[in-house]
C-alpha positions in Angstrom: 6.8 51.8 30.5 8.2 49.8 27.5 4.6 49.0 26.5 3.7 52.6 26.6 6.6 53.5 24.3 5.6 50.7 22.0 2.0 52.1 21.9 3.3 55.5 21.1 5.6 54.3 18.3 3.1 51.8 16.8 1.1 54.4 14.7 4.3 55.9 13.4 5.7 52.5 12.4 2.5 51.7 10.6 2.7 55.0 8.7 6.3 54.3 7.8 5.7 50.9 6.2 4.2 52.4 2.9 7.0 55.0 3.0 9.5 52.1 3.1 7.8 50.4 0.2 7.9 53.6 -1.9 11.6 54.0 -1.0 12.3 50.4 -2.1 10.5 50.9 -5.4 12.3 54.3 -6.0 15.6 52.6 -5.2 15.0 49.8 -7.7 14.0 52.3 -10.4 17.0 54.5 -9.7 19.3 51.5 -9.7 18.0 50.4 -13.1 18.4 53.9 -14.5 21.9 54.2 -13.2 22.8 50.7 -14.6 21.4 51.5 -18.1 23.1 54.9 -18.1 26.4 53.3 -17.1 26.2 51.0 -20.0 25.5 53.8 -22.4 28.1 56.1 -20.9 30.7 53.4 -21.3 30.0 53.3 -25.1 29.9 57.1 -25.3 33.1 57.4 -23.3 34.9 54.9 -25.7 33.7 56.9 -28.7 34.8 60.2 -27.0 38.3 58.8 -26.3 38.7 57.6 -29.9 37.6 61.1 -31.1 40.0 62.7 -28.7 42.9 60.6 -30.0 41.9 61.4 -33.5 41.7 65.1 -32.9 45.0 65.2 -31.1 46.9 63.1 -33.7 45.3 64.4 -36.9 44.5 68.0 -36.2 46.5 68.9 -33.1 43.5 71.1 -32.0 43.5 71.6 -28.3 40.2 73.4 -28.2 38.3 70.5 -29.7 40.2 68.2 -27.3 39.2 70.3 -24.4 35.5 70.2 -25.5 35.7 66.4 -25.8 37.3 66.2 -22.3 34.6 68.4 -20.9 31.9 66.2 -22.5 33.5 63.2 -20.8 33.6 64.9 -17.5 29.9 65.8 -17.8 29.1 62.1 -18.5 31.1 61.1 -15.4 29.4 63.8 -13.3 26.0 62.5 -14.3 26.9 59.0 -13.3 28.3 60.3 -10.0 25.1 62.1 -9.2 23.0 59.1 -10.1 25.1 56.8 -7.9 24.9 59.3 -5.0 21.1 59.4 -5.3 21.1 55.6 -5.3 23.2 55.5 -2.1 21.2 58.1 -0.3 17.9 56.3 -1.1 19.4 53.1 0.2 20.6 54.8 3.4 17.2 56.4 4.0 15.5 53.0 3.4 17.8 51.3 5.8 17.2 53.8 8.5 13.4 53.6 8.0 13.6 49.8 8.2 15.7 50.1 11.4 13.1 52.3 13.0 10.2 50.0 11.9 12.0 47.0 13.4 13.0 48.7 16.6 
C-alpha cells in the first residue's frame, strides 16, 4: 500500500522540483531587492527626518511636516510589503520541499 502511494506521488514530486527551483530563485531575487531597498530607504528616511526637524523648527508648518511623515510611512509600507512577500515565498518553498521529501 505504501508503495502504491509512493508511485502516485512520484510524478507530482518530479513536477514540483522545477517549481521549487523557481521559488528559490524568486526568493533570492526578492531578498536582494528588499535588502537594496532597505539600504536606500534608510538614507531616505534619515533625510526625511532632517527635513522634518528643519520644517518644524524653522517654519512651524504642520502641513509640510504631515507630508514628510506621510512619505516616511509610504517608505515603511513598501519595505513591509517586500518583507511580507519574501516571507511568503520562503514559506511556500519550505512547504513544497517538505512535500517533495515526504
